[in-house]
N, C-alpha and C positions, 0 to 999 in steps of 0.2 A: 572763484576757483572751482574746478571740476570736482565732483564728489569722489570719495574714496571708491565707491562702487563702480563708477564709470572708469576709473583708472584700473581697477581690477579686471574689468571686462577688456580693456585695451591690452593689458598684459596677457590675458588669456588668449587673445587673438595672436599675439606675438609668439606664443608658445605652441600654437597649433598649425605647424607648417602644412600638414596634409589638407586641412580645411582651407587654409589660405591659398594653397596651390590650386585647389578645385575652384575656388571663387575667381582667382585670376584667370583660369582657363575659360570660365564662363564669360568673363568680361572680354577676354581676347576674342571669343567667338562671336561677340555682338557685332552687328553691321557697323561699318565705319561711319562716323558722324563728323560734321564740321566742329572742330575744337581748336586746338593750337597745333598747327603743323610744325612749329619750330619754337625753340626757346633761346633767348640770348641772356647770358649771365655775366655780371660784373662783380668784382670783389677782391678778396684777399685769400689767404690759405684755407679759410673755411669753405671756399667754393672752388679753389683751383683744381682742375682735373688734369693738369700737366703742363701748363704754360711755363712754370718756373724753370724746368729743365731746358727749355728752348731760349728763354730770355737770358738766363744766367748760365750760358753754355759752358763756361770755363769753371764753374763752381763745383768742383769735385768733392768738396767737403760736406755739402748738404746731405744729411742722412736720409731725408725723405726721398731721395732719388735711388735708394737701394733698400733691400730687405734689412730689417723686418717690416718696414712700411709696406702696406698692401698685402700682408701675409694672409689675412683672413678670407677675403673674397677673391681678389685677383690672383693671389699666390705669387705676386711679383710687384715690384715698385712701379707705380704709374705716375708718380709725381704728386699724388694726393697725400696730404699731411694727416694720415690716419692709417689704421690697420685695414680699412676697407672703403666702403662707399660713403659719400657725403650727402647732405640734404638735397643738393641740386641733382644728384643721381637718382634719388628716390622720387623727386618731383618729375623729372623727365620720364622715368619708368612708369609712373602713375598715369602719365599722358599718352603712354604707348609709344614713346620716342626712344631712340638710342641714347646712350650716355653722350653728353655734349663733348664734341671734339674741341681740344684747346686751339684757339685761333692761331697761335704761333707755330702750330705743327704742320700747317699746309697752306698752299696758295691757290688751291683749286676750288672753284665755286661749287662743284659737285660734292665736295667733302662737307660743305656747310648747308646742305639742303634742309637739315633738321635744326639748324641754329648753330651757335658757337659760344664758347666760353672765353671771356676775356680776363677772368680773375687770375691773379698772380700771387703766390705766397709772398708775404711781406709788403703787399701793396697798401697804400694809404689813400685816404680821401683827398687830402690836401697835398700840394706839391712840396718838395723839400725846401723851396724858397720861403714858404710861409714860416717854417720853423727857424731857418737861418736868420730871418729878419727879426726874430724874437730871441736870438742868442742861443738857440738850441742846436747843437751839433747834429748834422744829418747828412748821410751820404746820399747818392743818387738812388732813387727808388721809383718803382712804378706807382702811379697815382691815377685818380679817376679821369683827369683830363687826357692822359696818355691812353687809357683804355677806351675812352670815347673816340680818340683819334683812330685807333685800330678799328673801331666799329664803323666809322664813316668810310674807312678804306674798304671794309668788307661790303658795305652797301654799294660802293662803286663796282665791286667785283660781281655782286649778285644781280645788279640791274643797271649795267652801264648804259648811259644815255637814255634812261627810261624812268624819269621821276615818278610817273603815275604808277609804274610797277612797284617801285619802292614804297609808295604809300600803301598799296594793297598788302605788301609783305609786312610792313610795320603794323598795320591795323589788325592783322590776324595772328600776330606773334605774341608770345608771353615774355615779359622782361623781368628778370630777377636782379634787382639793383642792390647788391650786397649779399652777405654782410660786408660792410666797409666802414672804416672809422676806428676799428679796434686798434690798429697799429699806430694811429695818430696819438694814442694814449700809451700803448704798450712800450714803444721804443723810448719815449721820454721817461716813463716809469722805471724801466729797467736800466736807464743810464743816469739815474739819480737826479733828474730835473725836479726842482721843488714842486710839490703837489699844488701849491698855491698858483704856480704858473700853469700847470696842466689843467687846472680847474677852469681856466679861461678859454680853453680850446673848443669845447663842444658847440657853442653857437656857430663858429666858423666851419666846423666839420659838417654840421647839419645843413648849413647854407650851401656847402658844396654838393652834398647829396641832393638837395632840393634843386639846384641849378642843373644838375645832370638829368634829373627826372624831367624838368622843364624842357631841356634840349631834346630828350627822347620823344616827349609829347609833340614838340614842334616838328619832329621828323615823321610823326604819324602814329606813335605808340598809343594803344588804347587800353592795354591791360598790363599793370605793373605790380610786382610784389616787392615790398621794401622791408627787409628785416632790420630789427633792432639789434643791439649788442647783447652778447651773452653775459651772464653774471661772472665778472672777472674775479670776484672775491672767492670763487669756488675753484679757481685754477691752481693746480699744484705749484707752478712756478711762483705765483704770488703768495700762496700760503707759506711757502718756504722762505721767500725773500723778505716778506713783511711779517714774519712770526712775532707774536706779541704774548707777553705774560699776563696781559690784562684780559680777564674773562669777558668784560663788556665790549671788547673789540670784535668778538665773534657772535654770529647768530646762533642762538641756543638750539634751534631745531636742525640746523644744517652743519654747523662748524665752519661756515664760510666767513670770510672777513667782512664785517658789517660795512665799514666805510668804503670799501672798494665796490661792493654791490650797490651802495647808495649812489656812487658815482656813475655806474652803468645805468641805473634808473634815471639819473639826471639827463644823461644823453638821450635815453629812450623817450623821456617826457618831452624834450625839445623836439625830437623827431616826430612824435605823434602830433604835436601841435602844428608843425610845419606841414605834415601831410594833410591835415584837415584844411589848412589854407589852400593847398594845391587842389583839393577836391572841389572847393568852392569856385576856384578859378577855372577848373576844367570839369564841369559836371558830366560831360559825355565820356569821361575816362574813368576806368576802374583802377583805383589805387588801394592795394591791400597791404596793411601793416602786418608783417609776420613777427609775432611776439616770441622771438627766440628766448628772451629772458624768462618770460612766464612759463614757457614749455620746459626749459631746462630746470627751473626751480621746482617744478613738480617732481622731477627725478631726484633732485637733491633733498627734497623734503620727505619723499616716500620712496627711497631707493629699492626697498624690498618688493614693491609692486612692479618693478621693472627688472627684477632678477639681479640687481646690482648690489654687490657686497662691499665694494671699496669705492665709494662715490668721489672721494677727494684725493685718491692716490693714482699716480701714473702707472699704467700697466707696463709700459716700456720706458725705462729710465735708470737713474742712479739708485744707489742702495741707501740713500738717506731718507729722512722723513718725507712723506708725500711722494716718494719715488724720485726725489730730486737730490742731486749731489754735485758738488763742485768738480769740474773737470770731466764729467761724464754725463751722458744723456742717451736718449733712444738712438741706437745705431753707432755710437762712438764712445770711446773710453771704456771704463769698467761698468758696463750696463747690464741690466737683466730684463727679461721679458716674461710676463706672467703667462700662466697656462691657458687662461680663458679670458680674453679681452672683454667678452660680453658681460662680465661681472664687475667691470671697472667703469668709472665715469670718464676717465681721461686715458687716451692712448699714450701720449707723451706729456711733457711738462706743461704744454700750452693748448693741446688740441683734443677734442672729444674722441671717444671710440665710435666705431660704426654703430654699435647698439644705441648710443645716445643720439647720434644723428638720425637713426631710424625712428626713435621715439618722438623726436622733435618734428620730423617730417610728417608722421602720422597725425600728431596733434594739430598741425597746420592744415593738412588736407581734410581732416575730419571736422575742422571748423572751430575747435575750442580755443585756439590761440592765433586766430587770424581775424583781423578787423578791417572791413567787414568779412564774414565767413566766406569760404570758398563756394558756398551754395549760391552766392550772388553771380558766379560765372559758370556754375556746374550744369546749367540746362543744356549747354552745347557740348558737355563733356561727360558722357555716360560712364566713362572709366572712373571719373572722380566720384560720381554719385553712388556707384556700386563698389567703391573701394573698401576693402576690409583689412588687407594686410599687404606686406611686401616680402613674401617668403621666397618666391621664385624670380630670379632675374637672369638675363642673358648677358654673358660676358662677350664683349666685342673685341676682336683682335686689334682694332686700330686705336684702342685706348692705352 
């Protein structure tokens, strides 16, 4: 774990926008260098930059498609399930790229010259058929196989009739494979599927993530970031749903549900083991594990170092404990919105605030929660080696 002193320094950087802006200006002024000209992202609501509104075009009930979602940075709803930017936004910006365009928003090759985002809110790693075969009720949902189908369609658009061109494109791009898999557990957990049944899902979820990585490598991918799951025991929705009167059910330092965090760790342990196998099979490929769990737990253990005062409460939500109440939630029913989302660990009952996403992104890019560290690919990315903060960002009209 990083020392307290190092986290104080990181928080200090977050609180010095003038210094950060000057540093970013210096980085922007540096000569262009061969790095990652584009990013392709797969996943669920933790990475969705707007696909949900195009895929579920008739879903007028989804609160994330209207304010107060997006209020902090974009000042309008963009389809992101947060008050502002996501980890993928900070990564793209750190590379000097625009925010990723949702794949379903356009059919023009020119619109995707910097990459594309295939993530969709509610997406799963496994197809609904997997769950139906095991007696788990599941509606039709986006899953990794469908996102990969979209990706192959985009390759045909970007380099039609030119396989060699696609190989070059693949080898020089950065791939963010996830976070994905959380909804393979969230939906069964929230629909009262027995936990003993859910406990059998992680090997299949990790196998699907692995096969997706293998397919991308087969298409020519050379650099991939693969995030693990967040600590779901710290999520307001679960803290409210699985409230316990037993003190031993909670972690003493965080107040998070112990058994749920142990389940997240189980998934992540399987994923880390699988990524190591893939590295041995593909020694010429950089596969970086993004430890979302470890980065987030630093925030829950030491919230004051990140300026967070309510680490387990939803900023936008119901008026019950943890900001969760029956019949209301962020953007619907009798809901409330806090005055300063940066002081909260969660934006709504299930998703982090922009402040938390920023802190996680910083810890990944600075190397403390990336295995191997980003330094292994930073030689060609001077923006990463000189990165110190994310204070200034450009809003794009097309997001």
